[in-house]
C-alpha positions as CSV (number, residue, x, y, z in Angstrom):
1,M,154.0,85.5,117.7
2,A,151.5,83.1,116.0
3,R,149.9,83.8,112.7
4,I,146.3,83.0,112.0
5,D,145.2,82.3,108.5
6,A,141.6,83.7,108.1
7,S,141.6,83.6,104.3
8,G,139.3,80.5,104.3
9,T,136.8,82.2,106.7
10,I,136.8,85.4,104.7
11,A,136.3,83.5,101.4
12,G,133.4,81.6,103.1
13,L,131.8,84.8,104.3
14,D,132.2,86.3,100.8
15,L,130.4,83.3,99.3
16,L,127.7,83.5,101.9
17,A,127.1,87.2,101.0
18,K,126.9,86.4,97.3
19,R,124.3,83.6,98.0
20,A,122.3,85.9,100.2
21,D,122.4,88.7,97.6
22,A,121.2,86.3,94.8
23,A,118.5,84.9,97.0
24,T,117.3,88.4,97.9
25,R,117.1,89.5,94.3
26,D,115.1,86.3,93.4
27,I,112.8,86.7,96.4
28,V,112.0,90.3,95.5
29,A,111.2,89.3,91.8
30,D,109.1,86.3,92.8
31,A,107.3,88.3,95.6
32,A,106.2,90.9,93.0
33,H,104.7,88.2,90.8
34,I,103.0,86.6,93.8
35,V,101.4,89.9,94.6
36,Q,100.5,90.4,91.0
37,A,98.7,87.0,90.8
38,N,96.8,87.6,94.1
39,V,95.7,91.1,93.1
40,M,94.6,89.8,89.6
41,A,92.5,87.2,91.4
42,V,90.4,89.9,93.1
43,T,90.5,92.7,90.6
44,P,87.0,93.7,89.4
45,V,86.4,92.7,85.8
46,G,83.3,94.6,84.8
47,V,80.3,93.5,82.7
48,P,80.2,94.0,78.9
49,G,78.1,97.0,78.1
50,N,78.3,98.4,81.7
51,T,81.8,99.8,81.5
52,T,83.7,102.4,79.5
53,N,86.6,100.0,79.1
54,P,86.6,96.4,77.9
55,P,85.9,94.0,80.7
56,G,89.2,92.8,82.3
57,D,91.1,95.9,81.1
58,L,92.2,96.8,84.7
59,R,93.3,93.2,85.4
60,R,95.3,93.1,82.2
61,S,97.0,96.4,83.2
62,L,98.7,94.9,86.3
63,D,102.4,95.0,85.6
64,V,105.6,94.1,87.3
65,E,108.8,96.1,87.0
66,G,112.1,95.0,88.4
67,P,113.8,94.0,90.5
68,T,116.4,96.8,90.4
69,G,119.2,97.4,92.9
70,S,122.3,95.7,94.1
71,D,124.2,94.5,97.2
72,G,121.2,93.0,98.9
73,T,118.9,96.0,98.4
74,Y,116.4,95.3,95.7
75,V,113.0,96.8,94.7
76,A,110.3,95.6,92.4
77,R,107.1,97.5,91.6
78,M,103.7,96.0,90.8
79,G,100.6,97.9,90.0
80,P,98.0,98.9,87.5
81,T,98.7,101.1,84.5
82,K,95.2,102.3,83.9
83,V,94.4,105.9,84.8
84,Y,91.2,105.0,86.6
85,S,92.8,102.3,88.8
86,R,93.0,104.5,92.0
87,Q,89.4,105.5,91.5
88,R,88.3,101.9,91.3
89,E,90.3,100.9,94.4
90,L,89.2,103.8,96.7
91,G,86.0,105.0,95.0
92,G,84.9,108.6,95.0
93,H,83.3,111.3,93.0
94,I,83.7,111.7,89.2
95,Y,83.2,115.1,87.6
96,P,83.4,116.3,84.0
97,G,86.9,117.4,82.9
98,R,88.7,115.1,85.4
99,A,87.3,111.9,84.0
100,R,89.7,110.7,81.3
101,S,88.1,107.3,80.8
102,I,84.6,108.6,80.0
103,G,83.7,111.3,77.5
104,S,82.4,114.7,78.4
105,E,80.7,117.4,76.3
106,G,79.7,121.0,76.9
107,I,76.1,121.8,77.7
108,G,74.5,123.1,74.5
109,G,77.8,124.4,73.3
110,T,77.2,127.8,74.9
111,S,78.8,127.2,78.3
112,P,82.3,125.7,78.1
113,G,82.6,125.8,81.9
114,K,79.7,123.4,82.4
115,Q,80.1,119.9,81.1
116,Y,78.3,116.5,81.3
117,L,79.9,113.2,81.8
118,V,78.8,111.0,78.9
119,F,78.8,107.3,79.2
120,T,77.0,104.2,78.0
121,K,75.4,101.5,80.2
122,F,74.0,98.6,78.3
123,G,73.6,100.6,75.1
124,V,71.8,103.6,76.7
125,V,73.7,106.9,76.6
126,Y,73.7,108.8,79.9
127,K,74.7,112.3,80.7
128,S,75.4,113.5,84.2
129,I,77.2,116.3,85.9
130,H,78.4,114.0,88.7
131,V,78.8,110.3,89.4
132,Y,79.8,108.5,92.6
133,Q,81.7,105.3,92.2
134,H,81.7,102.9,95.2
135,P,85.1,101.5,96.1
136,R,86.0,98.1,94.8
137,P,89.3,97.3,96.6
138,Y,91.6,94.9,94.9
139,M,95.2,96.1,95.6
140,L,95.1,95.9,99.4
141,P,93.2,92.6,99.6
142,G,95.6,91.0,97.0
143,L,98.6,92.3,98.9
144,K,97.3,91.0,102.2
145,A,96.6,87.6,100.6
146,S,100.3,87.5,99.4
147,G,101.8,87.8,102.9
148,P,101.8,84.2,104.0
149,Q,103.2,83.0,100.7
150,I,106.0,85.5,100.7
151,D,106.9,84.8,104.3
152,T,107.2,81.1,103.5
153,M,109.3,81.8,100.4
154,I,111.7,84.1,102.4
155,E,112.2,81.5,105.1
156,E,112.9,78.7,102.7
157,R,115.1,80.6,100.3
158,M,117.2,82.5,102.8
159,G,117.6,79.3,104.8
160,A,118.9,77.5,101.8
161,A,121.2,80.4,101.0
162,L,122.6,80.4,104.5
163,V,123.4,76.7,104.5
164,G,124.6,76.7,100.9
165,S,122.1,74.5,99.2
């Protein structure tokens, strides 16, 4: 009976798996930073005096974590850290007591259940029981803009990992 030595093939496949794993980890890390850059490019900045946070605060809060994982399965997270980031993306109603980024105060101090939103626009103090903020999408447009760059990167890097360059 003939013996076949497959040790070279097995070693080659192990090396291929290691290259693919390293490429995957690097792709995930770089993809998160590509998304971060594209989201930053379209994130609303605000106008001095017309915002409760310093202009650019939301953009500066975009953070990347990771990648984490192993064996070809990696995850990275990218997103804003500001509490109002979802409100900015999707828009919606703002009521006293729920708005952490703008102040609120009781009405006349006699009715703790009724509150005003208190905010400043261009030096003028406003009080309101309700504000509607229109959506200013930045996450989804930035993510969509990242797709072609990430696709190209995956093709190039995985191709290089497969041929061993």
